[in-house]
C-alpha positions as CSV (number, residue, x, y, z in Angstrom):
1,K,-0.1,-0.1,0.0
2,D,2.7,2.3,1.1
3,R,4.6,1.4,-2.0
4,I,1.7,2.3,-4.7
5,L,1.3,5.5,-2.8
6,K,4.8,6.7,-3.1
7,L,4.8,5.7,-6.7
8,I,1.5,7.6,-7.2
9,E,2.9,10.5,-5.2
10,E,6.0,10.5,-7.5
11,G,4.9,10.1,-10.8
12,P,1.4,11.6,-11.8
13,G,0.4,12.8,-8.7
14,F,-2.8,12.1,-6.8
15,H,-4.9,14.9,-8.1
16,H,-4.1,13.8,-11.6
17,L,-5.0,10.3,-10.6
18,N,-8.4,11.5,-9.5
19,C,-9.1,13.1,-12.4
20,A,-8.5,10.2,-14.4
21,V,-10.5,8.1,-12.3
22,A,-13.3,10.5,-12.5
23,E,-13.0,10.8,-16.2
24,K,-13.5,7.0,-16.7
25,L,-16.2,6.7,-14.1
26,Q,-18.0,9.3,-16.3
27,G,-17.6,7.5,-19.5
28,W,-18.7,4.3,-18.1
29,I,-21.9,5.7,-16.6
30,V,-22.5,7.6,-19.9
31,Q,-22.1,4.5,-22.0
32,A,-24.0,2.4,-19.5
33,S,-27.4,4.6,-19.6
34,E,-27.2,4.8,-23.4
35,G,-26.8,1.2,-24.3
36,Y,-29.8,0.9,-21.4
37,L,-31.9,3.6,-22.9
38,K,-31.1,1.8,-26.8
39,Q,-32.2,-2.0,-25.2
40,R,-35.4,0.1,-23.8
41,L,-35.7,1.8,-27.2
42,E,-35.6,-1.5,-29.3
43,E,-38.0,-3.3,-26.4
44,N,-40.6,-0.5,-26.8
45,L,-40.8,-0.6,-30.8
46,D,-42.9,-4.1,-30.3
47,G,-45.7,-2.0,-29.1
48,S,-45.0,-1.9,-25.6
49,A,-47.9,-1.0,-23.4
50,D,-48.5,3.1,-22.6
51,G,-46.8,2.9,-18.9
52,A,-43.6,1.4,-20.5
53,A,-43.5,3.9,-23.7
54,S,-43.9,6.5,-20.8
55,A,-40.9,5.3,-18.7
56,V,-38.9,4.9,-22.0
57,A,-39.7,8.9,-22.7
58,Q,-38.4,9.5,-19.3
59,L,-35.4,7.2,-19.5
60,G,-34.5,9.3,-23.0
61,E,-35.1,12.6,-21.9
62,G,-32.6,12.1,-18.9
63,V,-30.0,10.3,-20.9
64,G,-30.6,12.9,-23.5
65,D,-29.7,15.4,-20.8
66,L,-26.8,13.7,-19.4
67,L,-25.1,13.4,-23.2
68,R,-25.6,17.1,-23.7
69,Q,-24.0,17.6,-20.3
70,V,-20.8,15.8,-21.5
71,G,-20.7,17.3,-25.2
72,K,-22.6,14.8,-26.9
73,C,-25.1,17.1,-28.3
74,A,-25.8,15.0,-31.5
75,D,-26.5,12.0,-29.6
76,S,-28.8,14.2,-27.2
77,Q,-30.8,15.1,-29.8
78,K,-31.5,12.1,-31.1
79,Y,-32.7,10.8,-27.9
80,L,-34.9,13.8,-27.3
81,E,-36.5,13.8,-30.2
82,K,-37.2,10.3,-30.0
83,S,-38.8,11.1,-26.1
84,R,-40.7,13.7,-28.0
85,S,-41.9,11.7,-30.6
86,I,-43.1,9.2,-27.8
87,R,-45.1,11.6,-26.0
88,E,-46.7,13.0,-28.9
89,Q,-48.0,9.5,-29.9
90,Q,-49.2,9.3,-26.1
91,G,-50.7,12.7,-26.0
92,T,-48.1,13.6,-22.8
93,L,-46.4,16.6,-24.6
94,Q,-48.8,19.4,-23.2
95,T,-47.7,18.7,-19.8
96,P,-45.2,20.0,-17.5
97,E,-43.1,17.1,-18.3
98,G,-43.2,17.8,-22.1
99,A,-42.4,21.4,-21.4
100,K,-39.5,20.5,-19.6
101,L,-38.3,17.7,-22.5
102,L,-38.8,20.8,-24.9
103,R,-37.0,23.0,-23.0
104,N,-34.1,20.9,-22.9
105,L,-34.2,20.2,-26.5
106,G,-34.4,23.8,-27.3
107,V,-31.4,24.3,-25.6
108,V,-29.7,21.1,-27.5
109,Y,-31.0,22.5,-30.5
110,G,-29.1,26.0,-29.8
111,E,-26.1,24.5,-28.9
112,Q,-26.0,22.9,-32.1
113,K,-26.4,26.3,-33.9
114,A,-29.8,25.5,-35.0
115,L,-31.0,28.8,-33.2
116,K,-34.7,29.2,-35.0
117,K,-35.4,25.6,-34.0
118,G,-34.2,26.4,-30.7
119,L,-35.9,29.0,-30.2
120,A,-39.2,27.9,-31.5
121,T,-39.1,25.2,-29.2
122,L,-38.4,27.0,-26.2
123,R,-41.5,29.1,-27.0
124,E,-43.4,25.7,-27.2
125,A,-42.2,24.9,-23.7
126,E,-43.4,28.2,-22.6
127,D,-46.8,27.6,-24.4
128,I,-47.6,24.5,-22.6
129,R,-46.3,26.1,-19.1
130,I,-48.5,28.7,-19.8
131,K,-51.3,26.7,-20.2
132,T,-50.7,24.1,-17.8
133,G,-50.1,26.9,-15.1
134,T,-46.5,26.0,-14.0
135,L,-44.7,28.8,-15.8
136,R,-44.1,30.4,-12.4
137,T,-42.2,27.3,-11.1
138,S,-38.7,26.5,-10.8
139,D,-38.9,24.0,-13.9
140,G,-40.7,27.2,-15.4
141,A,-38.2,29.6,-14.7
142,R,-35.3,27.5,-16.2
143,L,-37.3,28.7,-19.6
144,L,-35.4,32.2,-18.7
145,S,-32.0,30.9,-18.4
């Protein structure tokens, strides 16, 4: 144990090692999450029940947001758009959860330099927030940031 600690201290240093381990763990979490989502999307193509499709949409929203946070905007957009499609098919896009999805999708469009599409999507999210009376909530306020 002492020898390993001494090698780390004399070599890359603890901070560098911690950063490398954190980066590998983050990559593993992102890869595992995306893999699980792909599996669930394939299962959902078989015409899963509404509850299962709703869960897949929520999973896609979470993984899409995670991918955006780590800079994988193209993949994020793909999964957020699939989640939107599921919500449209189920009639759940016009809900506070649908507005949250649209906000995240609008941000991704903006980061991809599709500014008109991003703005239109954010406005759609705002309209839903107004209709559902959730504009003056913490999630509604995120439309302004």
